[in-house]
C-alpha positions as CSV (number, residue, x, y, z in Angstrom):
1,M,-68.2,27.2,35.2
2,I,-67.0,29.2,32.2
3,H,-63.7,30.1,34.0
4,T,-63.2,26.5,34.9
5,R,-63.6,25.4,31.3
6,F,-61.3,28.1,30.1
7,F,-58.7,27.1,32.6
8,I,-58.8,23.4,31.5
9,I,-58.5,24.4,27.8
10,I,-55.4,26.5,28.6
11,L,-53.8,23.5,30.5
12,I,-54.5,21.2,27.5
13,I,-52.9,23.7,25.1
14,L,-49.9,24.2,27.3
15,G,-49.5,20.5,27.7
16,G,-49.6,20.0,23.9
17,I,-46.9,22.7,23.4
18,A,-44.8,21.0,26.1
19,S,-45.1,17.7,24.4
20,C,-44.1,19.2,21.0
21,Q,-41.1,20.8,22.7
22,D,-40.0,17.5,24.2
23,Q,-40.3,15.5,21.0
24,P,-37.1,16.9,19.2
25,D,-35.0,16.1,22.4
26,N,-36.3,12.5,22.2
27,L,-35.4,12.3,18.5
28,S,-32.0,13.7,19.1
29,I,-31.3,11.1,21.8
30,K,-32.4,8.4,19.4
31,E,-30.2,9.8,16.6
32,N,-27.2,10.0,19.0
33,H,-27.8,6.3,20.0
34,A,-28.0,5.4,16.3
35,N,-24.8,7.2,15.5
36,I,-23.0,5.6,18.4
37,K,-24.2,2.2,17.4
38,S,-23.2,2.8,13.8
39,R,-19.7,3.8,14.8
40,S,-19.4,0.8,17.1
41,L,-20.3,-1.5,14.2
42,A,-17.7,0.0,11.8
43,I,-15.0,-2.5,11.0
44,S,-11.7,-1.8,12.8
45,K,-8.3,-1.7,11.2
46,D,-7.3,-5.1,12.6
47,E,-10.6,-6.6,11.4
48,A,-10.1,-5.2,7.9
49,I,-6.6,-6.7,7.8
50,D,-7.9,-10.1,8.9
51,L,-10.6,-10.0,6.3
52,V,-8.1,-9.2,3.5
53,K,-5.8,-12.0,4.6
54,Q,-8.6,-14.6,4.9
55,K,-10.9,-13.7,2.0
56,V,-8.8,-11.9,-0.6
57,L,-5.3,-13.3,-0.2
58,C,-6.4,-16.6,1.1
59,K,-3.5,-16.8,3.5
60,D,-1.0,-16.9,0.5
61,T,1.3,-14.0,1.5
62,S,4.8,-15.4,0.9
63,D,5.7,-13.5,-2.3
64,I,3.8,-10.2,-2.0
65,N,4.1,-6.8,-0.2
66,V,0.8,-5.5,1.3
67,F,0.2,-2.0,2.6
68,I,-2.8,-0.4,4.5
69,S,-3.8,3.2,4.9
70,N,-3.1,4.5,8.4
71,T,-6.5,6.2,8.4
72,I,-9.9,5.6,6.9
73,I,-10.2,7.0,3.4
74,E,-13.4,9.0,3.2
75,E,-16.1,8.8,0.6
76,N,-15.5,10.9,-2.6
77,D,-11.7,11.1,-1.8
78,T,-9.4,10.5,-4.7
79,I,-6.4,8.0,-4.9
80,Q,-4.0,9.0,-7.6
81,R,-2.1,6.4,-9.5
82,Y,1.3,6.8,-11.1
83,L,0.8,7.4,-14.9
84,S,-2.6,5.8,-14.9
85,G,-5.3,8.1,-13.7
86,N,-7.3,8.2,-10.4
87,S,-9.6,6.0,-8.3
88,I,-12.6,7.7,-6.7
89,I,-13.6,6.3,-3.3
90,K,-17.3,5.4,-3.4
91,S,-17.7,4.6,0.3
92,S,-15.5,5.3,3.3
93,C,-13.1,2.4,3.6
94,W,-9.7,1.0,4.6
95,F,-7.5,1.1,1.6
96,F,-5.0,-1.8,0.8
97,F,-2.3,-1.8,-1.8
98,V,-0.9,-5.2,-2.9
99,D,2.3,-5.4,-4.9
100,D,2.0,-8.8,-6.5
101,N,5.6,-8.8,-7.9
102,P,7.8,-6.8,-5.6
103,M,11.0,-8.0,-7.3
104,E,10.0,-6.4,-10.6
105,N,10.2,-2.8,-11.8
106,W,7.0,-1.0,-12.7
107,S,4.8,-1.5,-14.5
108,H,3.6,-4.9,-13.2
109,P,0.4,-6.4,-11.7
110,C,-0.8,-5.0,-8.4
111,R,-4.2,-4.7,-6.6
112,Y,-6.1,-2.0,-4.9
113,I,-8.5,-3.4,-2.2
114,Y,-11.2,-1.3,-0.6
115,V,-12.8,-2.6,2.7
116,T,-15.9,-0.5,3.6
117,M,-17.1,0.1,7.1
118,N,-19.7,-2.6,6.9
119,G,-17.1,-5.3,6.0
120,E,-17.7,-5.4,2.2
121,F,-14.7,-5.4,-0.1
122,S,-13.9,-4.7,-3.7
123,I,-10.7,-5.2,-5.8
124,E,-9.2,-3.2,-8.6
125,H,-6.4,-4.6,-10.8
126,H,-3.8,-2.1,-11.9
127,S,-0.2,-1.8,-13.2
128,F,1.1,1.1,-11.1
129,P,1.2,1.9,-7.4
130,P,-0.9,4.6,-5.8
131,K,0.4,8.0,-4.9
132,I,-0.6,7.9,-1.3
133,E,1.3,8.7,1.8
134,N,0.9,7.4,5.4
135,M,0.6,3.7,4.5
136,T,1.9,0.9,6.7
137,K,3.5,-2.3,5.3
138,I,1.7,-5.2,7.0
139,I,3.1,-8.1,4.8
140,S,6.7,-8.3,3.4
141,S,7.8,-10.6,0.6
142,S,10.0,-13.4,1.6
143,A,11.0,-14.2,-1.9
144,T,14.6,-13.2,-1.9
145,P,17.0,-11.8,0.8
146,Y,18.6,-8.4,0.1
147,I,22.1,-9.9,-0.5
148,Q,22.4,-13.5,-1.2
149,S,25.5,-15.8,-1.6
150,T,24.4,-17.3,-5.0
151,P,24.2,-15.5,-8.3
152,L,20.9,-13.9,-9.2
153,L,21.7,-14.5,-12.9
154,S,23.5,-17.3,-14.7
155,F,25.7,-16.6,-17.7
156,Q,26.7,-20.2,-18.4
157,Q,24.6,-20.2,-21.6
158,I,26.9,-17.6,-23.1
159,N,29.7,-19.4,-25.0
160,N,31.6,-16.5,-26.4
161,P,32.2,-13.6,-24.0
162,K,32.4,-10.3,-25.7
163,A,35.8,-9.5,-24.2
164,T,37.6,-6.7,-26.1
165,A,41.2,-5.5,-26.2
166,N,42.7,-2.9,-23.8
167,L,40.3,-3.6,-21.0
168,H,42.8,-2.3,-18.5
169,N,41.6,1.2,-19.3
170,K,37.9,0.4,-19.3
171,Y,36.0,1.7,-16.2
172,A,32.4,1.5,-15.1
173,L,30.3,3.3,-12.4
174,I,27.1,1.6,-11.2
175,I,24.7,3.8,-9.1
176,N,21.7,2.5,-7.2
177,G,19.2,4.1,-4.9
178,G,15.6,5.0,-4.3
179,I,14.1,8.3,-3.6
180,D,14.4,7.6,0.2
181,K,15.3,4.8,2.6
182,E,11.9,3.1,2.3
183,N,12.3,2.9,-1.5
184,N,15.6,1.2,-1.8
185,H,13.9,-1.8,-3.3
186,L,15.3,-5.3,-3.8
187,R,14.9,-5.0,-7.6
188,Y,17.2,-2.1,-7.7
189,W,20.0,-4.1,-6.2
190,N,19.2,-7.0,-8.5
191,N,19.4,-4.7,-11.5
192,C,22.9,-3.5,-10.4
193,S,23.9,-7.1,-9.9
194,A,23.0,-7.9,-13.5
195,F,25.0,-4.9,-14.8
196,Y,28.0,-5.9,-12.7
197,S,27.9,-9.6,-13.7
198,A,27.5,-8.6,-17.4
199,L,30.5,-6.3,-17.3
200,T,32.8,-8.9,-15.5
201,K,31.6,-12.1,-17.1
202,I,30.6,-11.1,-20.6
203,Y,32.6,-8.0,-21.4
204,G,35.7,-8.9,-19.4
205,Y,35.9,-5.8,-17.2
206,S,38.3,-6.1,-14.2
207,K,36.4,-5.9,-10.9
208,S,39.0,-3.4,-9.7
209,N,37.8,-1.1,-12.5
210,I,34.1,-1.1,-11.5
211,T,32.8,1.2,-8.8
212,T,29.4,0.8,-7.2
213,L,27.5,3.5,-5.3
214,M,24.7,1.8,-3.3
215,A,22.2,3.9,-1.4
216,D,22.6,1.8,1.8
217,D,26.4,1.1,1.3
218,K,25.9,-2.6,0.4
219,T,28.6,-2.8,-2.3
220,L,28.5,-5.4,-5.0
221,K,32.2,-6.1,-4.5
222,K,31.7,-7.7,-1.1
223,I,30.2,-10.8,-2.6
224,E,30.9,-13.0,-5.6
225,I,28.2,-12.6,-8.2
């Protein structure tokens, strides 16, 4: 009888140990399911884009440029801003940059939009773009074509052009270009157009004495401005 009781006690103890050993495995399985569920609920890139278009931009996208980060920006990462400090990421998110006046030089109003993994969003208003690579443009401004047939500036209000003598020996060189192909912005061409128009229509320079060097070989002389 004593041996039988002793054997039963041993079985109970071993059974308890086995149960304790099984428990972590069950918890690990639950944790894995929770992680998988959490990842499956994270907002996708396309869903984040739709959210920004519908709730932030309110479908008004005609005169702005919008960019999105190619990958999720992780919590505590830093987004540097040109000449204006840094933004600390408080929660993993999709990062959007909205240029509200793409035809203007910096500084001018722009927005940083953060869409977290649970679909919440926040907006920061700034005056300079972010220093961040690997962003994709998802919306392009339709405000002005790159080269247009009508003048960008009107000089009709100027009654007395500042023409000077001996203009035959006056020459000008206008240079335009961004740091790379993606940064040959419309506003750079517009600035050169203003210089060219001022030289010919205000100061009386001969068009043949003005040379333009454009980054993408779109010369000002090919159109009447």
